[in-house]
C-alpha positions as CSV (number, residue, x, y, z in Angstrom):
1,X,11.3,40.8,63.7
2,X,9.7,42.4,66.6
3,X,9.2,40.1,69.7
4,X,7.6,41.5,72.4
5,X,9.0,40.6,75.9
6,X,7.5,38.8,79.6
7,X,6.1,42.6,80.1
8,X,3.5,42.3,77.0
9,X,5.8,45.4,76.0
10,X,6.8,45.6,71.9
11,X,9.4,47.9,70.7
12,X,8.1,49.5,67.3
13,X,11.3,49.8,64.6
14,X,12.9,53.5,64.2
15,X,11.7,53.4,60.9
16,X,8.0,52.8,61.2
17,X,8.6,54.8,64.1
18,X,9.7,58.5,61.9
19,X,7.1,57.6,59.5
20,X,4.4,58.0,61.8
21,X,6.4,60.7,63.9
22,X,6.5,58.3,66.7
23,X,8.5,60.0,70.0
24,X,9.1,58.6,73.2
25,X,6.1,59.8,75.7
26,X,3.9,59.3,72.2
27,X,0.4,58.3,73.6
28,X,-0.2,55.6,71.0
29,X,-3.6,52.7,70.1
30,X,-3.1,49.3,70.0
31,X,-6.5,47.2,68.5
32,X,-7.0,45.1,66.8
33,X,-8.1,44.9,62.8
34,X,-9.2,41.7,61.4
35,X,-7.1,39.2,63.7
36,X,-4.5,42.0,63.5
37,X,-3.0,44.3,66.1
38,X,-2.9,47.6,65.1
39,X,-1.1,50.3,66.0
40,X,-0.5,54.6,65.9
41,X,-0.6,57.4,67.1
42,X,-3.3,58.7,69.2
43,X,-4.3,61.2,67.0
44,X,-4.6,59.5,64.0
45,X,-7.7,60.7,62.2
46,X,-8.4,57.2,60.5
47,X,-8.7,55.4,64.0
48,X,-10.7,58.6,65.4
49,X,-13.0,58.3,62.7
50,X,-12.9,54.5,63.0
51,X,-14.1,55.5,66.6
52,X,-16.7,57.6,65.6
53,X,-18.5,54.4,63.0
54,X,-17.8,52.3,66.2
55,X,-19.7,54.2,68.6
56,X,-22.8,55.7,65.5
57,X,-22.5,51.2,64.8
58,X,-22.8,50.5,68.9
59,X,-25.5,53.4,69.8
60,X,-28.6,52.2,71.0
61,X,-31.6,53.7,69.5
62,X,-34.2,55.5,71.4
63,X,-37.4,57.3,71.4
64,X,-37.3,61.4,70.4
65,X,-36.7,63.7,73.3
66,X,-40.1,65.9,73.6
67,X,-39.3,69.6,74.4
68,X,-40.5,69.9,78.1
69,X,-38.2,66.5,78.7
70,X,-35.0,69.1,77.4
71,X,-32.9,70.2,80.4
72,X,-32.9,74.2,80.3
73,X,-29.6,74.9,78.5
74,X,-31.3,72.9,75.9
75,X,-34.1,74.3,75.3
76,X,-31.9,77.2,75.1
77,X,-30.3,75.5,71.7
78,X,-33.3,74.3,70.3
79,X,-35.5,78.4,70.7
80,X,-32.8,79.7,69.8
81,X,-32.4,77.7,66.7
82,X,-36.4,79.2,65.9
83,X,-35.7,81.2,63.3
84,X,-35.5,78.6,60.1
85,X,-37.0,76.3,57.4
86,X,-38.5,74.0,60.9
87,X,-39.9,76.8,62.4
88,X,-43.6,76.1,61.2
89,X,-43.4,71.7,62.4
90,X,-42.5,70.0,64.5
91,X,-39.4,68.2,64.3
92,X,-37.3,64.8,65.3
93,X,-35.2,62.3,65.8
94,X,-36.0,59.4,65.6
95,X,-32.5,57.6,67.5
96,X,-29.2,58.2,69.1
97,X,-28.2,57.1,65.8
98,X,-28.7,59.8,64.1
99,X,-28.3,62.7,67.1
100,X,-24.5,61.7,66.6
101,X,-24.3,62.0,63.4
102,X,-25.3,65.3,63.1
103,X,-22.5,66.6,65.8
104,X,-25.7,66.9,68.4
105,X,-27.1,70.2,66.7
106,X,-30.7,69.6,66.1
107,X,-31.6,66.6,67.2
108,X,-35.0,66.5,69.5
109,X,-38.5,67.4,69.0
110,X,-39.4,71.0,69.1
111,X,-43.3,70.7,70.0
112,X,-44.7,73.6,71.6
């Protein structure tokens, strides 16, 4: 059994630190999941995926961005993507969730 001291600190047992590859100065995340405190290394892939899924879920829906309203860098990216199945069509993304799930590529309106 591990106890929390008056400063809110917890000492992780050595066998747990070894299994999780947590050494002195390793940054860890502490989060709550279903009423349980979960501690893990900051680079834990499962936690990164959980965070991304939560961000996507919490992202507000947004209107598509017209080509004319894009900043120069985004316009350049749209212009570079001009040789593909969307050449003869306007292509849109209607919400932020789709933008996040796509990694940001091809998620704007191309109206020229």
